[in-house]
C-alpha positions as CSV (number, residue, x, y, z in Angstrom):
1,M,9.9,38.3,15.9
2,R,9.8,41.2,13.5
3,L,13.1,40.3,12.2
4,V,11.7,36.7,11.4
5,F,8.8,38.0,9.6
6,A,10.9,40.6,7.6
7,S,13.5,37.8,6.7
8,I,10.6,35.5,5.4
9,L,9.1,38.4,3.4
10,L,12.5,39.1,1.8
11,L,13.0,35.5,1.0
12,M,9.8,35.3,-0.6
13,C,10.1,38.5,-2.6
14,G,13.8,38.2,-3.6
15,P,13.8,35.5,-6.2
16,A,10.4,36.9,-7.6
17,M,12.0,40.1,-8.9
18,A,12.2,39.1,-12.6
19,K,8.9,37.1,-12.7
20,S,5.5,38.0,-13.8
21,N,2.9,38.9,-11.2
22,L,1.1,35.6,-12.0
23,E,4.2,33.5,-11.2
24,K,5.0,35.7,-8.1
25,S,1.6,35.1,-6.8
26,G,1.8,31.4,-7.2
27,D,5.3,31.4,-5.6
28,I,4.0,33.4,-2.6
29,L,0.9,31.0,-2.2
30,H,3.2,28.0,-2.5
31,L,5.1,29.2,0.7
32,L,2.2,30.7,2.5
33,L,-0.3,27.6,2.2
34,P,2.0,25.2,4.0
35,A,3.2,27.8,6.4
36,A,-0.3,28.9,7.4
37,T,-1.3,25.2,7.7
38,F,1.6,24.5,10.1
39,G,0.9,27.6,12.2
40,A,-2.8,26.3,12.4
41,T,-1.5,23.1,13.8
42,L,0.3,24.9,16.5
43,A,-2.5,27.2,17.4
44,Y,-5.4,24.7,17.1
45,E,-4.2,21.7,18.7
46,D,-2.9,21.0,22.3
47,D,-0.2,18.6,21.3
48,F,2.1,18.4,18.3
49,E,0.6,15.4,16.6
50,G,-0.8,17.3,13.7
51,S,2.4,19.3,13.3
52,W,4.4,16.0,13.0
53,Q,1.9,14.6,10.6
54,L,2.2,17.7,8.3
55,I,6.0,17.6,8.5
56,K,6.0,13.9,7.6
57,T,3.6,14.7,4.7
58,G,5.7,17.6,3.3
59,V,9.1,15.9,3.7
60,V,8.0,12.6,2.0
61,S,6.2,14.5,-0.8
62,R,9.3,16.7,-1.4
63,I,11.6,13.5,-1.3
64,A,9.4,12.0,-4.0
65,V,9.4,15.0,-6.1
66,E,13.2,15.5,-6.0
67,G,13.8,11.9,-6.7
68,L,11.7,12.0,-9.8
69,K,13.3,15.3,-10.9
70,Y,16.7,13.6,-10.5
71,A,15.6,10.4,-12.4
72,V,13.5,12.1,-15.1
73,D,15.2,14.7,-17.3
74,K,12.4,16.7,-18.8
75,E,12.9,20.3,-20.0
76,R,10.8,23.1,-18.7
77,P,8.5,24.6,-21.3
78,D,10.6,27.9,-21.1
79,G,13.8,25.9,-21.7
80,S,15.4,27.1,-18.6
81,D,16.5,23.6,-17.2
82,M,15.7,19.9,-17.0
83,D,13.7,19.9,-13.7
84,S,10.1,20.1,-15.1
85,F,8.7,16.7,-13.9
86,P,7.0,16.8,-11.5
87,S,6.0,20.2,-10.2
88,G,7.3,20.6,-6.5
89,H,5.2,23.7,-6.0
90,T,2.0,21.8,-6.7
91,A,3.2,18.8,-4.6
92,D,3.9,21.1,-1.6
93,T,0.5,22.9,-1.9
94,F,-1.7,19.7,-2.5
95,A,0.1,17.9,0.4
96,A,-0.8,20.9,2.6
97,A,-4.4,21.1,1.4
98,T,-4.9,17.3,1.7
99,F,-3.5,17.5,5.2
100,V,-6.1,20.2,6.0
101,Q,-8.9,18.0,4.6
102,Q,-7.9,14.8,6.4
103,R,-7.2,16.5,9.7
104,Y,-9.9,19.2,9.9
105,G,-12.5,18.5,7.3
106,W,-13.8,19.9,3.9
107,E,-15.1,23.2,5.1
108,W,-11.4,24.2,5.8
109,A,-10.0,22.2,2.9
110,I,-12.0,23.8,0.1
111,P,-10.0,27.1,0.2
112,A,-6.9,25.1,0.7
113,Y,-7.5,23.1,-2.5
114,V,-8.6,26.2,-4.5
115,G,-5.2,27.8,-3.5
116,A,-3.3,24.6,-4.5
117,A,-5.1,24.5,-7.8
118,Y,-4.1,28.1,-8.4
119,V,-0.6,27.3,-7.7
120,G,-0.7,24.6,-10.3
121,Y,-2.3,26.9,-12.9
122,T,0.4,29.6,-12.2
123,R,3.2,27.0,-12.9
124,V,1.7,26.1,-16.3
125,A,0.7,29.6,-17.2
126,S,4.2,30.9,-16.5
127,D,5.8,28.2,-18.5
128,Q,7.6,26.5,-15.6
129,H,5.8,23.1,-16.2
130,H,3.6,21.1,-18.5
131,V,0.1,20.1,-17.5
132,E,1.3,16.4,-16.8
133,D,4.0,17.8,-14.5
134,V,1.4,19.6,-12.3
135,L,-0.9,16.7,-12.3
136,V,1.8,14.3,-11.1
137,G,2.9,16.8,-8.4
138,A,-0.6,17.2,-7.3
139,A,-1.1,13.3,-7.1
140,I,2.3,13.1,-5.0
141,G,1.0,15.7,-2.6
142,V,-2.4,14.1,-2.2
143,L,-1.1,10.6,-1.7
144,S,1.5,11.8,0.9
145,G,-1.2,13.7,2.7
146,L,-3.6,10.8,2.7
147,Y,-0.9,8.4,4.0
148,F,0.4,10.4,6.8
149,T,-2.6,12.4,8.2
150,D,-5.0,11.1,10.8
151,P,-8.2,13.0,11.5
152,Y,-8.2,15.3,14.5
153,K,-11.9,14.7,14.9
154,G,-14.5,13.0,12.7
155,I,-14.0,10.5,9.7
156,A,-11.2,9.8,7.4
157,I,-11.5,8.5,3.9
158,T,-8.4,6.8,2.4
159,P,-8.2,5.3,-1.1
160,I,-6.8,1.7,-1.3
161,A,-5.2,0.2,-4.4
162,G,-3.2,-2.9,-4.6
163,N,-3.2,-6.4,-6.2
164,G,-6.0,-5.4,-8.7
165,N,-8.3,-4.1,-5.9
166,Y,-9.4,-0.6,-5.6
167,G,-11.6,1.0,-3.0
168,L,-12.0,3.4,-0.1
169,Y,-11.3,2.9,3.6
170,V,-13.5,4.8,6.0
171,S,-12.5,5.3,9.5
172,G,-13.3,7.6,12.4
173,K,-12.8,8.3,16.1
174,F,-15.8,7.9,18.3
């Protein structure tokens, strides 16, 4: 088990060698928030329903991000490559935060959303993304989390949009 944790630590720190402390902190939180959320689903729930919902949320969010990166060639602010749009870091962390909100409630989600917003901030401040890249990444993560996550207990609120109609769908387990 120690070997696994040491490997994860090396993977997180290795690519961050040449980066600023701000960018490193965002990179670490980008990995830590979804990993901690996944660990919480395993520890908190008796079955794997929440874990599978989180996996679906993350995979679909990442596929949408990578598809858009492939389709839209937008240069990063630092000029390093053409993968600026949208922000994958932001999509990943907002997907995890939205999963937490939908599954376990706002009392757990507020710190997760603060962490996700910080990751988005670090991506802009470190010249890896433009503001619109981060906003679209956050929207992808939120929409994926809303679509794939059912509440563990309590009430779920889901936005609805289609055919010119917009609203909220409220449901719960009683």
